[in-house]
N, C-alpha and C positions, 0 to 999 in steps of 0.2 A: 671412262665408264662405257660399258657396252650398252647400247641401245636395245629395247625390247623390240623383238621382230615378231610379226604375226603373218600367217598366209594371208587371211582375210580379215579386215578391219572393217566392223559395221558401226555406222555413226547414228545413234538413236535407239532408244529401247521401248518406243511405242508399238502400236500393233503392227506396223511393218517391220520393225527391227526384231520383235519377238518371232514373226513369221520366218524371217531371214534366219535366226538362230535355229529354228526347227529344221529347215531345209539343209543348212550347211552341216547340222549334226547328223542328220539321216542320209543325206544323199552325197555328201563329200566327207566321210568319215576320217579320211587321212589328211584333211586339212585342219591347221590350227586357226582359231578364230576369236575374236573378242568383240564386245559390245560396248562403246563408250556412250555414256548417258550423262547429259548436263545436268539433270535433276538428280534428287536423292531417292527417288523411287521409279520403278518401271510404269509403263501405261500410257506415257505421253499425253495425249488430249484427255484420256479418261482418268488420269491422276491430276490434271491441271484444273479442270472444270469442277467447281464445287457448288454451283448454283442450285436452287431447289429443282427437282425432277429431272436434272441432266440425263440424257437418254440417247440411244443410238437414233440417228437420222435415216437409217436404212433397216430393213428387216434382218434379224439375225441369222436367217438362213443363208443369206447372201454376204453378211458382214462377217459371220464366223468363218474360221478357216476350213478349207476343204479337207484337211487332214484331221480336224477335230470337230465332230458334230456338236452343234448347240443343243443341249438337251432341254433348256428351259422351254416353258410352255408359251410364254410371250414373245410375240415377233418382234416387238420394240423393248429393248432391254435397258434398264437404268444403269448408270455410269459404274456404281459398285460392283454389279453383277458382271460387267464387262471386264473390269479389273481383276475380279476373281477367276475369270476364265482365263485371262493372260497368265495370271500366275499359276494356274493349273497346268498351262502348256509347258512353261519353264520348268516346273518341278516334275512332271511326268516324263520329260525328255532330258533331264538332268544337265541343264547349262545354265543354272544360276550363278555359278562360280565364273562364268565366261562375261558377266555384266559387270562394268566398272562404273560406279556412280560419280557424281559430282565432278565429272570430266568434260569441260566444255572445249570442243574443237574449234580452234582459231583459224588455222590454215593447213593447207595440204600441197605439198610441192612433189611434183614427179621427177625423178632423176633417171634419165635415159641410160647413163653410163652404169646405173646399178640396177636397172630394171625394178625400181622400187618407189613406192611413195613415202615422203617423210611428213608425217601428221604432228603437228603442235597443237597440244590441248593444255588447258589451264585447270588446275585443282581449284575448285570454288570454294574449298574450305580455307586453304592458306595463300592462294593466289599464284603459287608456284607453277611454272610451265615445264612441260615434258615433252620430249619428241619421241615418237614410235615409229617403227617403219613397217611397212606391209608391202605384199606384191599386189594385192587387189583391194580396192576400196569401195565400200558400198554404203551409199547414202540412204538413210531410212528417217529423215528429218521431218516429214511431213512438208507443209507449205506455207506455214504462217508463223508469225512472230509470237513466241511464247511469253515474251516479256511485257509486250504492249498490244492492246487491240486498236481498232479503228475508232478514235475518240474525236469527232469534230468539235470545234469550239463554238458555243452557242452564245449569243449577245446576253448580257446580264448574268452569265453563269454564276459569278461570284456573289451575286446578290440573294441566290436562293438560301433559304434558312434551314432546309431540310438536308437530307442526306443524298448524295449522287454516286452511283455505282456502276461500274461496268461488269458485266458478267464474268469476264475474264478473271476478275480480282475479286471474287465474292468473299465479303468479311465474314469471319466465324461468328456465329450466334447473333445474327442480324435479327432485330425484333421488327417484324412488319405485321404483328397482330393489331387489329383495328386500325390499321393506317390506310390513308389514300396513297395508291401507288400508281405511277405512270411509267409505262414501259414504252420507250421510243424505239420503234423498229417493228417489222412484221415478218422476219424470218424465222428460221428454226428455232433459235434461242428464245425469241419473244413468245413463239407458239407453244414452247415448253414450259416457260416461266409462268405464263398466265394461269392456266388450269391448275398448276402446282401450287400457286400462292393463293388462289382465288378463295378457298375456304376459310382463310384466316385473316385476309385484309378486310377493311372496311368496304373497299373498292378498288378494283384494279383496271386501268384503261390502256389500251393498246392504241398508241398514237403513231399513225403511219403517214407518210407523204403520199404513198400509192399502194394499192392491194397487191397480195400475192396469191399464187395458186395453192391450193391445198389437196392433198390426197388423204382421203379418209378410208382407214382399214380397221377391221376388228383386230384387237391386240392378241386375241387367241383365236387363230384361224381354224375355223370349223373343219375344213379339209384336213388340215395337219392333224388335229386331234383324232379324227378318223383314221388316218394312216398310222399314227403312233399306236393306237389300240390294237390294230390287226398286223403291222408289220414290225413293231418295235421302234425305239428311238433312232437307232443309226440308219436304218433303211428308209424310214419316213423322212429323215433329215435330208438325204440325197434326192429323194423324190421332190420334195417341197422345194429344196434349193434350185433344182433344175427348173421347175415349175415356175419359180418366182423370177429366175434369170431370164427365161424366155418370155415371161409376161412383161418384165420390165423393158426388155429390147423391143418387143413388138409396140409396146405403149410409146416409147420414145420415137421409133421410126414413124408410127402413125401420127405422132404429134407434129413431125416435120413435115409429112406428106399431106396430112389434112387437118390444120391446126384448129379451124373453126370447129369441126367435129368434136375435138378432145377439149377444147375450150368450152363448148356447151354442156359437155358431159361434166366437166369438173365443176362448172358453175351450177349445174342441175343439182348435184350432191350437196353442194352447200346449201342451196334453197331447201331442199329435203330436210336437212338437219337443224336449219334455224326457224324460229318462230316467224310467221308472216310479218309482223311489225317492223322486222330489221330490213335495213336497205342494203341488199346484196349488190344492186347495181353499182351503188357508190363505193361500198366498204370491201366488196369482195370479187370484183371484176377487173382484173388487170388490164392495162393498156397494151402489154407486150403479149406474144403468143406463148403457149405452154412450151416448156422445156428450153426457152430461151434464158431462162433462170431455172434453178433447181427446185422442184416441186418440195413443199414442207409436208411431212408426213404427220397426221393427226390421228393417233390410235384411238379407237372407239369414239371419235367425234369429241374428246374431252373439251377442246377449245369452245365448240359451239354449244355444249352443255353448259358451261360456265356463263356464257353470254344469255342463253335462254333462261337461267335461273337469277339473272340480274346480278350476278356477283361481278361480271366483267362486261366492259363495252369497248367499242372500237370507234375511234374518232380519225377522220381522214382530212388532214390539214397540213399546213406549213407551220413551222415555229417562227414567231417574231423574236421573242426573247424569254428567257427566264425571268421570273419575278420573285420577290421574298417568299410568295406562298404558292408558287407553282409555276406554270407556262402559259404565257400569253400566245395566242395563235393569231395568225395573219387575218382569220376571219373576224378577229376582235374578241372571240371567246377567250376564256381563260380556264385552265384545268388546274383545280386545286391539287397540292401533293405534299406528302410528307417525305415521301422516297421517290427519286427518279432514277430509273435503270435505263442506262444508255446501251441498249442492244443494237449498236449501230455497226456490228460488223467485225471482221478480222482484218488484220494488217499481213498481207502476204509477202512472203520472203522466199528466195530461190536458194536452196542448199544451206539455209540458215545463215546466209552471209557470210559463209566460211570463205576465205581467200584460197582460190584454186590456181595453181601455176604448173606449167610444163617447161621444164628446162629454164627457169627463172622467168618465164613470160606469163604474165597473169592472164587468165582465160575470163572473157566477158562472155557469160551464159547466154546473154540475149542475142549475141552474134553467131551462135551455134544453131545446130539443128539437133534433134534426137533420133538415134537409131532404134527403132521399134518402140519408141517412147520411154527408153530407159538407159540408153548409152549416149554420151555426148560426142558430137563430131570431132574427130581429130584429137580426142583426149583419151589416153591408154588407160586400160584396166580400171574402169570406174562404171558403176551402175548407180542409177538414180531412181528410187521408187516414187512414182507418183500415179495415184488411183485414178479411177473414173469420175467424171463430173456428172454422168447421166446414169450411174449406176453405183453399187457399193465399191468403196476405196479398196477393201480387202480382196476383192475378185482379181483386181489387177496386180496387187502387191503379191498375192500367191503366184501368179503366173510369172512375175518379174523374178521371184526367189527361184522358181523351177527353172527357168532359163538361164539364171545366173549359174546355177549349179551345173547345167549341162555345158555352158562355156568352160567352166572350171576344170571339168572332168575331161572335156575335149582337148584342152590345153595340154593336160597331164599325159593324156594317150599319146598325143603327137610330138610331145617334146617342145611346145611352146611356151614361151614367158610373157608374151605381150599380145593383147587383143584391142585393136584400134578401128573404131568405126570410122569410115572414110567414103564419100561418094565416089563411085567408079566413073560417073558421067555428070553432066550438068544437072542440078536439081534447082528448080524455080520456086518460088514463094507462093504459099496459097492460103491467105487468111491468118487469123491469129491462132497462136497454139492451144489456147483455152477457147472453145468456140461457146461462149457464155456471154452475156451482157449484165450479170449481177454487179452490183456497185463494188464488191471486194475485188472482183475480176478486173474490171475496166480500169480501176485506180492502178493496177499492177501488171497491165499486159506488156509494158514495155520492158518489164524485167525477165520475161520468160523467152525461151528459145524460138527461133523461127519455124514456121510450119513448111515443110517440104510438099511438093505438089504431086509427089509419087511415093509409093512404098519403096524402101522401108523407113522413110523419112517423115511420113505423116504421123501426127499423134492420133493413133486410131482409138475411137470410142465404141469399138464393137468387140464385145467379149467373145462372141462365138468365132469370128475371124481371128482373134488373139490366141484363142486355144489352139486353132489348127497351126497358127504360126510359131508360138512360143512352146506349148506343151508337146505338140507332135511333130513340129517341123524340125528341119536339120539344122545345126549350128553352122555348118559351113556355108558361108555366103560371100559373094563377090565383093560385098560393101562391108564385110567385117574382116580386116586384115590381121592374119597371125604371123607372128615371127619370133 
């Protein structure tokens, strides 16, 4: 039986994979491609999460694709609107037939004798396995475990008489009306859940070990509304997009250069939003500096509105144990709860734990470096999409897709079959590949590639620099070998 062969095989039909599909269709029209998706629908994160209020954690002028303006008025969009947007991209560009669902990739093996990848995937409906070959492999699988979130074990957890939920596996038709709800965690998920549920619960409490930084922004940007009125949606999108990109970049750099200034600014905004009786020093003043962890976006200050109205509250303490009626804290206090939501974070994975080998030698990604943050050292014909930690994921996913198409077209033009990044001289190590100290990152640092001490082996977190390098720079590079 002949194996199916594809020029470019994309793994994953989330926001990165849909962007990759667009660029392959429009920039490499002579290349055949297919997108293998493990789930039964496209959308990745935005199809997986179903908890109340699920929304983007970046403004949509930067989280939307460069090639398709986001025309919604809200800067922060709900999950359903993002799914609609992704489906529009697929249908407007005619590549829905390129997506194959329920196809879970297990391993990928490069055969130098054939200049091909042999990719094994499992049909999730009947369990059968199939091998497909491709010339170029393009991972768009995100960076966390879709099957299981991070769920720490708590003492006495089995004694709790109520319902325990992790947001990654939100049950349909959960009844939380007039219930006491405790959300464990203070990250983006908790900050989304609390204002979304507060109008129906009896009371909802955010239980945190330590505070988080919050960025408060209006969900309908008055400047954007002005531009849309006089410039139209498309022009205003690009103006707002560039404004927000530059503002994010400036804010991040300023936070690293003068953390006290940015800390005082962020805490000051919270003090303005909360009524005076709330203890901002205890509950909203983190011990770390801004942008050592990702900031949580609070559109229209909705979290603080719920707290001011008495519908929600924040408790900063450690968990001693679960009890039949709630949670006992180390301080001796007890929080009564009917429902406990463990918004305790993600479980990170590299390349979805797909086994990758080159000529039968299994590649340990943690021992490699990445070329321009997207190709793996000494592994041929592979691209890996990984977005920014200090800005929107899609900004870098777009650039990665553009550069991938440039590589493919360069190879065709010059008669090459293989592109392999390889250091031309010694590269030292310089810190962690992910320059963040969030819990979900520190738990998984050992899984990620090494950080080089010089370009192009650094994991650059600088969009403007990457635009110059990836969008406008040349493909020919001494440390990207073509053969």
